[in-house]
VEXDREN-2710 file (C-alpha; in Angstrom, 1 decimal):
% VEXDREN-2710
k/r/px/py/pz
1/MET/147.9/64.0/43.9
2/ARG/145.7/62.6/46.7
3/TRP/142.3/63.0/44.9
4/ASP/143.7/61.7/41.6
5/LYS/144.4/58.5/43.5
6/LEU/140.9/58.5/44.9
7/ALA/139.3/59.2/41.6
8/ARG/141.1/56.1/40.2
9/ARG/139.8/54.1/43.1
10/VAL/136.3/55.1/42.1
11/ALA/136.7/53.9/38.6
12/VAL/138.5/50.6/39.5
13/GLY/136.7/49.7/42.7
14/VAL/133.1/50.8/42.0
15/ILE/131.8/47.2/41.8
16/ALA/133.4/46.1/45.0
17/ALA/132.3/49.2/46.8
18/GLY/128.8/48.8/45.5
19/SER/128.6/45.3/47.0
20/LEU/129.3/46.8/50.4
21/MET/127.2/49.9/50.1
22/GLY/124.3/49.3/47.7
23/PRO/123.1/52.1/45.4
24/PRO/123.9/54.4/43.8
25/PHE/126.8/52.4/42.2
26/ALA/125.0/51.3/39.0
27/ASP/127.5/48.7/37.9
28/ALA/127.5/47.0/41.3
29/GLN/123.8/47.3/41.7
30/ALA/123.1/45.8/38.2
31/ALA/125.5/42.9/38.8
32/ASP/123.9/42.1/42.2
33/ALA/120.3/42.6/40.9
34/GLY/121.1/40.5/37.9
35/ARG/122.1/37.5/40.0
36/VAL/118.9/37.9/42.0
37/SER/116.6/38.4/39.0
38/VAL/117.8/35.1/37.4
39/ALA/116.9/33.2/40.6
40/ALA/113.6/35.1/40.8
41/ALA/112.6/34.2/37.3
42/ALA/113.1/30.6/38.0
43/LEU/110.8/30.8/41.1
44/ALA/107.9/32.9/40.1
45/ALA/106.8/35.5/37.6
46/PRO/107.1/39.1/38.7
47/LYS/104.0/41.1/39.9
48/THR/102.8/44.5/38.8
49/HIS/101.9/47.3/41.2
50/VAL/100.1/50.5/40.4
51/VAL/101.4/53.4/42.5
52/GLN/98.7/55.0/44.7
53/ALA/98.5/58.5/46.2
54/GLY/100.9/58.8/49.1
55/GLU/102.9/55.7/48.3
56/THR/106.7/55.7/48.1
57/LEU/109.2/53.1/46.9
58/ILE/110.1/52.3/50.5
59/LYS/106.4/51.7/51.4
60/ILE/105.9/49.6/48.3
61/GLY/109.1/47.7/48.9
62/ASN/108.0/46.9/52.5
63/ARG/104.6/45.6/51.2
64/TYR/106.3/43.1/48.9
65/GLY/109.3/42.3/50.9
66/CYS/111.6/43.9/48.3
67/PRO/114.5/46.4/48.9
68/VAL/114.2/49.8/47.2
69/HIS/117.3/49.3/45.1
70/ARG/115.8/46.1/43.6
71/LEU/112.7/48.0/42.7
72/GLN/114.8/50.6/41.1
73/GLU/116.7/48.1/39.0
74/ALA/113.6/46.2/37.9
75/ASN/112.0/49.5/36.8
76/LYS/115.0/51.5/35.7
77/ILE/114.4/54.2/38.2
78/GLU/117.4/56.4/39.0
79/ASP/115.8/58.6/41.7
80/PRO/113.8/56.6/44.2
81/ARG/111.9/59.7/45.2
82/ARG/110.4/60.3/41.8
83/VAL/107.6/57.8/41.4
84/ARG/104.1/59.1/40.3
85/VAL/100.6/58.2/41.0
86/GLY/99.3/55.7/38.5
87/GLN/102.8/54.5/37.5
88/ARG/103.0/50.7/36.9
89/LEU/105.9/49.0/38.7
90/THR/107.3/45.5/38.1
91/ILE/107.7/43.8/41.5
92/PRO/110.4/41.1/41.3
93/THR/110.1/38.2/43.7
94/CYS/112.8/39.5/46.0
95/LYS/112.1/37.5/49.1
96/SER/112.2/34.1/47.4
97/ALA/115.3/35.0/45.4
98/LEU/117.1/36.2/48.5
99/LYS/116.6/33.1/50.6
100/ARG/119.7/31.5/49.3
101/THR/122.1/34.3/50.2
102/HIS/123.6/35.8/53.3
103/VAL/125.3/39.2/53.7
104/ILE/128.1/39.2/56.3
105/ARG/127.7/41.5/59.2
106/SER/130.6/43.1/61.0
107/GLY/132.4/40.7/63.3
108/GLU/130.8/37.5/61.7
109/THR/133.1/34.6/60.9
110/LEU/132.6/31.9/58.3
111/SER/132.2/29.2/61.0
112/GLU/129.5/31.2/62.7
113/ILE/127.6/31.6/59.4
114/ALA/128.0/27.9/58.7
115/ASN/126.6/27.0/62.1
116/ARG/123.7/29.5/61.7
117/TYR/122.6/27.7/58.5
118/ASP/123.5/24.2/59.6
119/CYS/126.1/23.5/57.0
120/ASP/129.9/23.2/57.1
121/VAL/132.6/25.8/56.3
122/GLY/133.8/23.7/53.4
123/GLN/130.5/23.9/51.6
124/LEU/130.4/27.7/52.0
125/LYS/134.1/28.0/50.8
126/GLN/133.4/25.9/47.8
127/ALA/130.1/27.7/46.8
128/ASN/131.8/31.1/47.1
129/LYS/135.3/30.2/45.9
130/ILE/136.8/31.3/49.2
131/GLU/140.4/30.2/49.7
132/ASP/141.1/31.8/53.1
133/PRO/138.0/31.9/55.4
134/ARG/139.7/34.6/57.5
135/LYS/139.5/37.1/54.6
136/VAL/135.7/37.4/54.4
137/ARG/134.5/41.0/54.9
138/ALA/131.5/42.7/56.3
139/GLY/129.0/43.5/53.5
140/GLN/130.1/40.5/51.4
141/ARG/127.2/38.5/50.0
142/LEU/127.6/34.7/50.3
143/LYS/125.8/32.1/48.2
144/LEU/124.2/29.4/50.4
145/PRO/124.3/25.8/49.1
146/SER/121.0/24.1/48.9
147/SER/122.0/21.9/51.9
148/CYS/122.2/25.0/54.2
149/LYS/119.1/25.8/56.1
150/LYS/118.6/28.4/58.8
151/ARG/118.1/26.7/62.1
152/GLY/114.7/27.1/63.8
153/ALA/113.4/29.5/61.1
154/ALA/113.1/27.7/57.8
155/GLU/110.1/29.8/56.8
156/ALA/111.9/33.1/57.5
157/ASN/113.8/35.3/55.1
158/THR/117.4/34.2/55.7
159/VAL/119.1/37.3/54.4
160/SER/121.1/39.1/57.0
161/ASP/121.6/42.3/55.0
162/PRO/120.8/45.1/57.4
163/VAL/118.7/46.8/54.6
164/ASP/116.8/43.6/53.6
165/ASP/116.1/42.5/57.2
166/LEU/113.6/45.2/57.7
167/THR/111.7/44.8/54.4
168/THR/108.8/42.9/56.1
169/LEU/107.9/45.8/58.3
170/GLY/105.3/47.1/55.9
171/LYS/103.4/43.7/56.2
172/GLY/102.9/44.2/59.9
173/TRP/105.2/41.5/61.1
174/TYR/108.9/41.2/61.6
175/ARG/111.2/38.4/62.6
176/ALA/114.1/39.7/64.8
177/GLN/117.6/39.2/63.6
178/SER/120.8/38.8/65.7
179/GLY/121.8/42.2/67.0
180/ASP/118.4/44.0/66.4
181/THR/117.3/46.4/69.1
182/LEU/113.8/47.7/69.8
183/SER/115.0/51.3/69.3
184/GLU/116.3/50.5/65.8
185/LEU/113.0/48.9/64.8
186/ALA/111.2/51.9/66.2
187/VAL/113.2/54.3/64.0
188/MET/112.7/52.2/60.9
189/SER/109.0/51.7/61.4
190/GLY/108.1/55.2/62.5
191/CYS/106.7/53.8/65.7
192/SER/107.7/54.6/69.2
193/VAL/109.4/51.9/71.4
194/LYS/106.3/51.9/73.7
195/THR/104.0/51.4/70.8
196/ILE/105.9/48.3/69.7
197/GLN/106.0/47.0/73.3
198/ARG/102.3/47.4/73.7
199/ALA/101.5/45.7/70.4
200/ASN/103.6/42.7/71.5
201/LYS/102.8/42.8/75.3
202/MET/106.4/43.3/76.1
203/ASP/107.6/44.5/79.5
204/GLY/111.2/45.0/78.6
205/THR/113.2/45.8/75.5
206/ALA/115.3/42.6/75.0
207/LEU/114.8/40.8/71.7
208/ARG/115.8/37.2/70.9
209/GLU/116.8/36.0/67.4
210/GLY/113.9/34.6/65.5
211/GLN/111.3/36.4/67.7
212/ARG/108.1/37.3/65.8
213/LEU/107.0/40.9/66.4
214/ARG/103.9/42.7/65.4
215/ILE/104.8/46.2/64.0
216/PRO/101.7/48.5/64.1
217/ASP/100.9/50.8/61.2
218/CYS/102.3/54.0/62.6
219/GLY/101.9/55.9/59.4
220/GLN/104.8/56.6/57.0
221/ALA/108.0/54.8/58.0
222/ALA/110.8/56.9/59.4
223/GLY/112.6/58.6/56.6
224/SER/110.1/57.6/53.9
225/PRO/109.7/60.6/51.5
226/SER/106.2/62.0/51.3
227/GLN/104.9/63.0/48.0
228/GLY/106.7/66.1/46.6
229/THR/109.2/66.4/49.5
230/SER/112.6/65.2/50.3
231/ALA/113.2/62.1/52.5
232/VAL/112.5/63.7/55.9
233/LYS/110.8/62.7/59.1
234/ARG/109.7/65.7/61.1
235/ARG/110.0/66.0/64.8
236/GLY/108.3/69.1/66.1
237/GLY/108.9/70.6/62.6
238/ALA/112.6/69.9/62.5
239/LYS/114.5/67.5/60.2
240/THR/116.4/64.7/61.8
241/LEU/119.5/63.0/60.5
242/GLU/118.3/59.6/61.5
243/SER/115.1/59.9/59.5
244/LEU/117.0/61.1/56.4
245/MET/119.3/58.1/56.7
246/ALA/116.5/55.7/57.4
247/GLY/114.9/56.9/54.2
248/GLU/117.9/55.6/52.3
249/GLY/117.5/52.2/54.0
250/PHE/120.1/52.7/56.7
251/LEU/120.2/50.5/59.8
252/PRO/122.8/51.8/62.2
253/PRO/125.7/49.5/63.2
254/THR/126.4/48.8/66.9
255/LYS/126.8/52.0/69.0
256/PHE/126.7/54.2/65.9
257/LYS/127.2/57.9/66.4
258/ALA/127.1/60.7/63.8
259/MET/127.0/64.5/63.4
260/VAL/126.7/66.6/60.3
261/THR/127.3/70.3/60.1
262/VAL/126.2/72.4/57.1
263/VAL/128.1/75.7/56.6
264/ASP/126.5/78.4/54.5
265/PHE/128.5/81.1/52.8
266/ASP/127.4/84.3/51.3
267/GLY/128.7/85.6/47.9
268/GLN/131.9/86.8/49.5
269/ARG/132.5/83.4/51.0
270/ASN/131.8/84.7/54.5
271/VAL/130.1/82.3/56.9
272/LYS/126.4/83.1/57.2
273/ALA/125.3/80.1/59.3
274/ARG/126.2/76.7/60.7
275/ARG/123.5/74.1/61.1
276/ARG/124.2/71.0/63.1
277/TYR/122.4/67.6/62.7
278/GLY/123.1/65.0/65.3
279/TYR/122.1/61.3/64.9
280/ALA/119.7/60.2/67.7
281/LYS/121.3/62.5/70.3
282/THR/124.7/60.8/70.0
283/ALA/126.6/64.0/68.9
284/ASP/127.6/64.9/72.5
285/ASP/128.3/61.4/73.8
286/VAL/131.6/61.4/75.7
287/TYR/131.7/58.2/77.6
288/GLY/131.3/54.6/76.3
289/TRP/133.3/55.0/73.1
290/ASN/137.0/55.3/72.0
291/PRO/137.9/58.4/69.9
292/ALA/141.4/57.0/69.4
293/SER/143.5/59.0/66.9
294/THR/140.9/61.6/66.1
295/VAL/142.0/63.5/69.2
296/LYS/145.4/63.9/67.8
297/ILE/144.1/67.0/66.1
298/TYR/143.7/68.5/69.6
299/ALA/147.3/67.8/70.7
300/ALA/148.7/69.2/67.5
301/VAL/146.7/72.5/67.7
302/ALA/147.4/72.9/71.4
303/ALA/151.1/72.4/70.9
304/LEU/151.3/74.8/68.0
305/LEU/149.3/77.5/69.9
306/ARG/151.7/77.2/72.8
307/ILE/154.9/77.5/70.9
308/GLU/153.7/80.4/68.8
309/ARG/152.8/82.3/72.0
310/LYS/156.4/81.7/73.1
311/GLY/157.7/83.2/69.8
312/PHE/158.5/80.0/67.9
313/SER/157.2/78.6/64.6
314/ARG/156.5/75.0/63.6
315/LYS/160.1/74.9/62.2
316/ALA/161.5/75.1/65.7
317/THR/163.7/72.3/67.1
318/VAL/162.3/70.7/70.2
319/LYS/164.3/68.5/72.7
320/PHE/162.6/66.4/75.3
321/PHE/164.7/65.5/78.4
322/GLY/163.1/62.2/79.4
323/ALA/164.1/60.1/82.4
324/ALA/165.9/57.5/80.3
325/GLU/166.9/59.3/77.2
326/LYS/166.7/62.6/75.3
327/HIS/164.7/63.0/72.1
328/GLU/165.2/65.8/69.6
329/THR/163.1/66.6/66.5
330/THR/161.1/69.5/65.1
331/VAL/157.6/70.5/65.9
332/GLU/156.7/70.2/62.3
333/ALA/157.9/66.6/62.1
334/LEU/155.9/65.7/65.2
335/VAL/152.7/67.1/63.9
336/GLU/153.1/65.5/60.5
337/ALA/153.9/62.1/62.0
338/SER/151.0/62.3/64.4
339/LEU/148.3/63.5/61.8
340/ILE/149.5/61.7/58.7
341/LYS/151.2/58.5/59.9
342/SER/149.0/58.6/63.1
343/ASP/152.2/57.9/65.1
344/ASN/151.3/57.4/68.8
345/ILE/154.7/58.4/70.2
346/ALA/154.6/61.6/68.2
347/HIS/151.2/62.3/69.6
348/ASN/152.5/61.7/73.1
349/ARG/155.3/64.2/72.5
350/LEU/152.8/66.8/71.3
351/VAL/150.8/66.4/74.5
352/GLN/153.9/66.9/76.5
353/LEU/154.7/70.0/74.5
354/ALA/151.2/71.3/74.9
355/GLY/151.5/70.7/78.7
356/PHE/149.1/68.7/80.8
357/ASP/147.5/71.7/82.7
358/ASN/147.6/74.0/79.6
359/LEU/145.8/71.3/77.5
360/ASN/143.2/70.2/80.0
361/SER/142.4/73.5/81.7
362/ASN/143.2/76.2/79.1
363/PHE/142.8/74.6/75.7
364/PHE/139.9/72.3/76.5
365/SER/137.6/75.2/77.6
366/SER/134.6/77.1/76.3
367/ARG/137.1/79.7/75.0
368/TYR/138.1/77.2/72.2
369/GLY/134.6/75.8/71.8
370/PHE/135.1/72.6/73.9
371/LYS/132.4/71.2/76.2
372/LYS/133.6/67.7/77.4
373/SER/137.1/66.8/76.1
374/ALA/140.3/65.7/77.9
375/ILE/143.6/63.8/77.2
376/SER/145.1/62.2/80.3
377/ARG/147.1/59.1/79.5
378/ALA/149.8/58.1/76.9
379/TYR/149.1/56.0/73.8
380/GLU/151.1/52.9/73.0
381/THR/152.5/52.6/76.5
382/LYS/154.5/49.4/75.7
383/LYS/156.8/51.5/73.6
384/TRP/156.4/54.7/75.6
385/VAL/157.3/53.5/79.1
386/PRO/160.7/51.9/78.0
387/LEU/161.7/55.4/76.9
388/GLY/161.6/56.5/80.5
389/GLU/158.2/58.2/80.2
390/ALA/155.2/58.0/82.5
391/VAL/151.8/56.5/81.5
392/SER/150.1/59.6/82.9
393/PHE/150.7/62.9/81.0
394/ARG/150.6/64.6/84.4
395/GLU/154.4/64.3/84.6
396/THR/155.9/66.5/81.9
397/PRO/159.7/66.4/81.3
398/LYS/161.9/69.5/80.7
399/ILE/161.6/70.7/77.1
400/VAL/163.9/73.0/75.2
401/LEU/162.8/75.0/72.1
402/ARG/165.4/76.4/69.7
403/GLU/165.0/78.4/66.4
404/ARG/167.4/80.9/64.7
405/GLY/169.6/81.4/67.7
406/LYS/166.7/81.8/70.1
407/ARG/166.3/79.3/73.0
408/ARG/163.5/78.8/75.5
409/THR/163.3/76.2/78.3
410/ILE/160.0/74.8/79.6
411/GLN/160.7/73.3/83.0
412/ALA/159.5/69.8/84.0
413/THR/156.2/70.0/85.8
414/THR/153.6/67.9/87.6
415/GLY/150.1/68.8/86.5
416/THR/147.3/69.5/88.9
417/SER/144.3/69.5/86.6
418/LYS/141.7/66.8/87.2
419/PRO/140.1/66.0/83.9
420/LYS/136.9/63.8/84.0
421/CYS/138.2/61.1/81.7
422/ALA/138.5/57.4/82.6
423/GLY/140.4/56.5/79.4
424/GLY/143.4/57.9/77.6
425/ALA/141.3/60.5/75.9
426/CYS/137.6/61.6/76.0
427/THR/135.7/63.8/73.5
428/SER/132.5/64.0/71.6
429/LEU/131.6/64.3/67.9
430/LEU/130.3/67.8/68.7
431/ASP/133.8/68.9/70.0
432/LEU/135.6/67.2/67.1
433/SER/133.3/69.0/64.6
434/GLU/133.9/72.4/66.3
435/ALA/137.7/71.8/66.3
436/MET/137.6/71.0/62.5
437/ALA/135.5/74.2/61.9
438/ARG/138.0/76.4/63.8
439/ILE/140.9/74.9/61.8
440/MET/139.3/75.1/58.4
441/LEU/137.0/78.2/58.4
442/ASP/139.3/81.2/58.1
443/GLN/136.2/83.3/57.7
444/LEU/135.1/82.8/61.3
445/PRO/135.6/85.7/63.6
446/ALA/138.9/85.6/65.6
447/SER/137.0/84.6/68.8
448/LYS/135.6/81.5/67.0
449/ARG/138.8/80.2/65.4
450/TYR/142.3/79.1/66.7
451/ASP/144.6/82.1/66.8
452/LEU/147.4/80.5/64.9
453/SER/149.5/82.4/62.3
454/ARG/148.1/82.3/58.8
455/ALA/151.2/80.3/57.6
456/THR/150.7/77.7/60.3
457/ARG/147.0/77.5/59.6
458/ARG/147.5/76.9/55.9
459/TRP/150.2/74.2/56.6
460/LEU/147.9/72.5/59.1
461/GLN/145.1/72.4/56.6
462/ARG/147.4/70.9/54.0
463/THR/148.5/68.3/56.5
464/LEU/144.9/67.2/57.1
465/ARG/144.6/66.6/53.4
466/ALA/147.9/64.7/52.9
467/GLN/148.0/61.2/51.5
468/ARG/147.9/58.3/54.0
469/LYS/148.5/54.6/53.8
470/ARG/145.3/53.8/55.6
471/GLY/142.3/55.5/57.3
472/ASP/140.5/56.7/54.1
473/GLU/137.5/54.4/54.3
474/VAL/135.0/57.3/55.2
475/VAL/136.7/59.9/52.9
476/ASP/136.8/57.6/49.9
477/ARG/133.0/57.1/50.1
478/LEU/132.2/60.7/50.7
479/PHE/134.3/61.7/47.8
480/GLN/132.7/59.2/45.5
481/GLN/129.2/60.5/46.2
482/PHE/130.1/64.1/45.5
483/GLY/131.9/63.0/42.3
484/GLU/128.6/61.7/41.0
485/VAL/126.7/65.0/41.1
486/THR/129.1/67.9/41.1
487/SER/131.6/69.2/38.5
488/GLY/133.3/71.5/40.9
489/GLU/136.5/70.8/42.7
490/VAL/136.0/68.6/45.8
491/LYS/138.6/68.6/48.7
492/ILE/138.3/66.7/51.9
493/TYR/140.4/67.3/55.0
494/HIS/140.2/64.8/57.8
495/LYS/141.6/62.7/60.7
496/ALA/140.5/59.2/61.3
497/GLY/141.0/57.0/64.4
498/TYR/140.9/53.3/65.2
499/SER/141.3/51.5/68.5
500/GLN/139.7/48.5/70.3
501/GLY/137.2/48.0/67.5
502/TRP/136.1/51.6/67.4
503/TYR/136.5/53.5/64.1
504/SER/135.9/57.2/63.9
505/ASP/136.6/60.1/61.5
506/VAL/136.0/63.8/61.3
507/ALA/136.1/65.4/57.8
508/TYR/135.7/68.8/56.3
509/ILE/134.3/68.8/52.7
510/TYR/135.0/71.7/50.4
511/VAL/132.9/71.9/47.2
512/GLY/134.2/74.6/44.7
513/ASP/130.9/75.3/42.9
514/ARG/128.7/75.6/46.1
515/ARG/128.1/78.2/48.7
516/GLN/128.2/75.4/51.3
517/ALA/130.8/73.3/53.0
518/TYR/130.2/70.3/55.3
519/ILE/131.7/68.7/58.4
520/VAL/131.0/65.0/58.9
521/ALA/131.9/63.3/62.2
522/LEU/131.2/59.6/62.6
523/ALA/132.0/56.8/65.1
524/GLY/131.1/53.1/64.8
525/TYR/131.8/49.7/66.2
526/LYS/133.1/47.1/65.3
527/GLY/135.9/47.3/62.7
528/ARG/137.4/49.6/60.1
529/ASP/134.4/49.0/57.8
530/SER/131.8/49.8/60.4
531/LEU/131.2/53.3/58.9
532/ASN/131.2/52.4/55.2
533/ARG/127.5/52.4/54.6
534/ALA/126.9/55.4/56.8
535/ALA/129.5/57.4/54.9
536/THR/128.0/56.5/51.6
537/ILE/124.5/57.5/52.7
538/ILE/125.5/60.8/54.3
539/GLY/127.7/61.6/51.3
540/LYS/124.7/60.9/49.0
541/LEU/122.4/63.1/51.1
542/LEU/124.9/66.0/51.2
543/ALA/125.8/65.7/47.6
544/ASN/122.2/65.8/46.5
545/LYS/121.4/68.6/49.0
546/ASN/118.9/66.6/50.9
547/ILE/120.4/67.9/54.2
548/LYS/119.6/71.6/54.1
END
């Protein structure tokens, strides 16, 4: 079974996963912290700190330049929110110990890292026992030989771990790292962008690597838990997803987008409410990112709706009369190939079956919960065009449906709809989340779900949970977090997408022993690992009921 396989991954791969994602993977955390503590002991004796009223582990870590998970390890603290006034904490010399390591960021190469620290690739390979420099991964921690020194910033903390980079904020000063933005620093410090600009007499928002910035004391850092409450920053009395994630040490990757939906059920499993949490107003972004294969959900549902209205089931045979050749298969085979194997040609066929005008005018409408979605051009055109098909979906070939002696012809058409979409497909995390809700939540009223037959709906749900060869990066991490805290059955249904460096996923999480379900929609750049840490943190927050 799918989740048996994932459960085995948790047991076998927990150390490797922990190195990418940090806590709560105890084995990985202990191994990493162990390496650091040896170095720290050789440099200086650890300090002791007595917790004062209003202090949190994040604030204490900022004061001493020490990440929260290292304070947890040094003091054997399982829950970072549970520190008490008067408690004596051992403060390891984190900053000194970390000066000789570098955590690889997404997109970095070994040669770039060697150049940054003024040493050669051979030294890094030897120190880290790397045989193939092309196989380093984002999140991997590299040991830096003593000969390596950071150019132009010898006195700075040379760690590039996105969590550790911001540990000097509590001291009032911060040295900008490559890729930092002023808005990210504002979120992490609890200040506004304008406040940081005024403190540093800045006119614009551009930052240069190594730039020394004064970070004013704006009160509790965004996401830092106040005494007796969960990790929440309040904006006008409302909880924000970005502050919750910042409280777990999250620094968003480039162009990061997220949306979380919490679904509440009553005792009869009826939907009582749906609450949505968008990350920094990114949930309804349509332009400037590539949703890739996540939109294949749309084509599958639209095609299934259309054939059922015509009196056919998913078992129907469908024949496409293309300009160069004919293609015959079943609707069921097309959907499975598109959603499980993420086959682009199968997706293109489903769009043809759905119909250009029907898809972009009727399906992508408020009736079905859509705000700003469209599909206009074919995927994988290098294979598609030689089949005699057009790049634009506007030209639809003749299609014949057959099932149990019944036959129906859909004539070739030229669409007239004018979707506002510059790429092959456009959508938002808000639309993806709504589509997933309408597929998975049978309890929604008929006007709020897709009017598919019960048998087709159940089959579609199973298809979204089928085992895949790849694309489970987000799901694996969500599943691991829930496995840590719940004894109930956990099922996750999803569709991931990857194209041109953009990785996205939309997932529905069922937890058997809870009166809640969750929908998580994420998008990040650059690479298939760009959402790993976000998925871990969101999974942890949901599993521990910190997003309510």
